[in-house]
C-alpha positions as a printed NumPy array, in Angstrom:
array([[-28.091,  29.454,  31.862],
       [-26.486,  29.565,  28.103],
       [-28.131,  27.792,  25.077],
       [-24.792,  26.633,  24.605],
       [-23.922,  23.249,  26.324],
       [-20.418,  23.025,  25.156],
       [-18.078,  25.442,  23.232],
       [-15.026,  24.548,  21.339],
       [-13.165,  26.874,  19.931],
       [-10.92 ,  25.938,  16.758],
       [ -8.072,  28.329,  16.647],
       [ -6.96 ,  26.747,  13.097],
       [ -9.704,  28.481,  11.464],
       [-11.517,  30.517,  14.49 ],
       [-14.605,  28.805,  13.82 ],
       [-16.431,  26.898,  17.146],
       [-17.757,  23.749,  17.507],
       [-21.07 ,  23.967,  20.125],
       [-24.127,  21.781,  21.277],
       [-27.31 ,  23.782,  21.189],
       [-30.509,  21.929,  21.714],
       [-28.405,  18.797,  22.224],
       [-27.454,  18.829,  18.856],
       [-24.182,  19.822,  17.691],
       [-22.873,  22.294,  15.134],
       [-20.02 ,  23.386,  13.375],
       [-20.274,  27.308,  13.124],
       [-17.897,  29.674,  10.952],
       [-17.569,  32.831,  10.391],
       [-16.703,  32.35 ,   6.705],
       [-19.611,  30.614,   6.332],
       [-22.834,  33.303,   4.906],
       [-26.024,  31.444,   7.047],
       [-23.848,  31.046,   9.941],
       [-22.431,  34.337,  10.411],
       [-24.793,  35.779,  13.095],
       [-24.621,  32.294,  14.929],
       [-20.765,  32.856,  14.526],
       [-21.211,  36.078,  16.091],
       [-23.301,  35.322,  18.9  ],
       [-21.407,  32.683,  19.603],
       [-18.346,  34.728,  19.274],
       [-19.505,  37.234,  21.988],
       [-20.635,  34.867,  24.284],
       [-17.109,  33.119,  24.228],
       [-15.515,  36.236,  25.099],
       [-17.714,  37.207,  27.716],
       [-17.497,  33.67 ,  29.119],
       [-13.993,  31.987,  28.494],
       [-14.433,  29.44 ,  31.483],
       [-16.995,  27.389,  29.397],
       [-15.185,  27.453,  26.067],
       [-12.658,  24.762,  25.726],
       [ -9.511,  25.787,  23.187],
       [ -8.92 ,  22.992,  20.267],
       [ -4.936,  22.599,  20.429],
       [ -3.762,  22.225,  16.804],
       [ -3.103,  19.072,  15.828],
       [  0.625,  17.965,  15.325],
       [  1.326,  14.41 ,  13.723],
       [  3.442,  12.272,  15.522],
       [  7.226,  12.372,  14.511],
       [  8.306,   8.116,  14.343],
       [ 10.958,   6.894,  15.552],
       [ 14.104,   5.988,  12.831],
       [ 13.023,   2.236,  13.305],
       [  9.128,   3.284,  13.143],
       [ 10.2  ,   4.897,   9.362],
       [ 12.479,   2.412,   8.216],
       [ 10.25 ,  -0.234,   9.008],
       [  7.118,   1.827,   8.086],
       [  9.095,   1.678,   4.352],
       [  9.947,  -1.444,   4.074],
       [  6.458,  -2.305,   3.747],
       [  5.756,  -0.238,   1.233],
       [  8.865,  -1.093,  -0.299],
       [  7.879,  -4.906,  -0.278],
       [  3.787,  -4.271,  -1.228],
       [  5.526,  -2.555,  -3.762],
       [  7.087,  -5.576,  -5.314],
       [  4.775,  -7.937,  -4.561],
       [  2.025,  -6.02 ,  -6.45 ],
       [  4.862,  -5.8  ,  -9.741],
       [  5.679,  -9.36 ,  -9.563],
       [  1.827, -10.332,  -9.049],
       [  1.462,  -8.883, -12.462],
       [  3.407, -10.832, -13.73 ],
       [  0.623, -13.716, -13.42 ],
       [ -2.385, -12.047, -13.693],
       [ -3.77 , -14.3  , -16.511],
       [ -3.312, -17.5  , -14.297],
       [ -5.615, -18.871, -11.689],
       [ -4.163, -19.316,  -8.243],
       [ -4.171, -23.303,  -8.233],
       [ -2.421, -23.524, -12.021],
       [  0.276, -20.876, -10.314],
       [  0.201, -23.336,  -7.119],
       [  1.953, -25.951, -10.132],
       [  4.143, -23.859, -11.641],
       [  7.306, -25.314,  -9.778],
       [  6.47 , -28.728, -10.104],
       [  5.659, -28.089, -14.156],
       [  9.392, -26.192, -13.652],
       [ 10.736, -29.577, -12.024],
       [  9.451, -32.099, -14.244],
       [  9.669, -30.507, -17.715],
       [ 14.288, -30.057, -16.279],
       [ 14.032, -33.711, -15.384],
       [ 12.631, -34.31 , -18.844],
       [ 15.572, -32.043, -20.548],
       [ 17.534, -34.149, -18.855],
       [ 15.854, -37.931, -19.177],
       [ 13.259, -38.12 , -21.568],
       [ 12.182, -41.189, -19.359],
       [ 11.834, -39.266, -16.078],
       [  8.864, -39.593, -14.598],
       [  6.621, -36.706, -15.717],
       [  2.994, -36.899, -14.147],
       [  1.45 , -33.587, -14.495],
       [  3.609, -32.157, -17.46 ],
       [  2.348, -35.75 , -19.28 ],
       [ -1.158, -34.794, -17.943],
       [ -0.81 , -31.544, -18.965],
       [  0.139, -32.61 , -22.925],
       [ -2.556, -34.844, -23.223],
       [ -5.282, -32.767, -22.735],
       [ -3.912, -29.863, -24.806],
       [ -3.007, -32.389, -27.623],
       [  0.434, -31.282, -27.883],
       [  3.576, -33.217, -28.366],
       [  5.798, -32.996, -24.933],
       [  8.719, -31.523, -26.389],
       [  6.838, -28.691, -27.24 ],
       [  5.352, -28.626, -24.13 ],
       [  8.595, -28.849, -21.963],
       [  9.96 , -26.058, -24.435],
       [  7.505, -23.784, -23.594],
       [  7.773, -24.366, -19.535],
       [ 11.184, -23.749, -19.422],
       [ 10.931, -20.546, -21.714],
       [  8.506, -19.354, -19.106],
       [ 10.301, -20.113, -16.542],
       [ 12.741, -18.864, -17.219],
       [ 10.577, -16.138, -18.676],
       [  9.807, -15.385, -15.345],
       [ 12.986, -15.793, -12.986],
       [ 14.911, -13.285, -15.343],
       [ 11.492, -10.885, -14.296],
       [ 10.75 , -11.95 , -11.042],
       [ 14.329, -11.054, -10.583],
       [ 14.215,  -7.71 , -12.102],
       [ 11.999,  -6.727,  -9.905],
       [ 13.412,  -8.429,  -6.441],
       [ 16.441,  -6.544,  -7.55 ],
       [ 14.868,  -3.215,  -7.525],
       [ 13.137,  -4.403,  -3.707],
       [ 16.715,  -4.983,  -2.761],
       [ 17.983,  -2.008,  -4.019],
       [ 15.422,   0.503,  -1.614],
       [ 16.23 ,  -2.075,   0.649],
       [ 20.163,  -1.209,   0.801],
       [ 19.524,   2.446,   0.447],
       [ 16.729,   1.932,   3.873],
       [ 19.435,  -0.038,   5.34 ],
       [ 22.201,   3.543,   4.699],
       [ 19.429,   5.688,   6.137],
       [ 20.749,   7.359,   9.38 ],
       [ 17.592,  10.042,   9.428],
       [ 13.641,   9.778,   9.441],
       [ 14.287,  12.706,   6.282],
       [ 16.562,  10.33 ,   4.678],
       [ 14.324,   7.56 ,   5.076],
       [ 11.199,   9.679,   4.215],
       [ 12.854,  11.189,   0.756],
       [ 13.621,   7.305,  -0.368],
       [ 10.676,   7.164,  -3.451],
       [  9.95 ,   3.764,  -3.44 ],
       [  8.326,   3.151,  -7.336],
       [  9.186,  -0.721,  -8.629],
       [  9.188,  -1.349, -12.326],
       [  8.571,  -4.602, -14.527],
       [ 10.631,  -5.476, -17.184],
       [ 10.187,  -3.684, -20.436],
       [ 10.311,  -6.631, -22.125],
       [  7.153,  -8.331, -20.402]])
């Protein structure tokens, strides 16, 4: 009986994975401390090929066109989401959830200064600023955010258009996904 319980030959680097005394070992020919062990295992493997399993080289799966497109679309969407999220990193989530309401109240106030504005009225009071000034700031920020997010979303949509035009996996893989915020943000 052999002192080697299992022998796996890794053809890619001519090494062996063995089990000896109940412990697994990776024995390489190019590592000085394992040189003698490698020679012994190699000699044994040549004399007892029935005890050796040859490890097949890893061949990565080739995705279908649909799989490649789905993965690339996820990459595109993640890049767009991260870039848009960077526009609001200085705000807490709960405040971000009021942006639409702030903008709606500000636009309503601009159209009719008598329109109800419970959120903006509370903000103006807490900040001790004039309602007209707050409305001006809210509209300016809302318009800036719309322009910036539109710029980012436009890039995302352009990448998706490129993706839709792809007819091969290679074409999909060649799409470079980089989405930039506008320069003035």
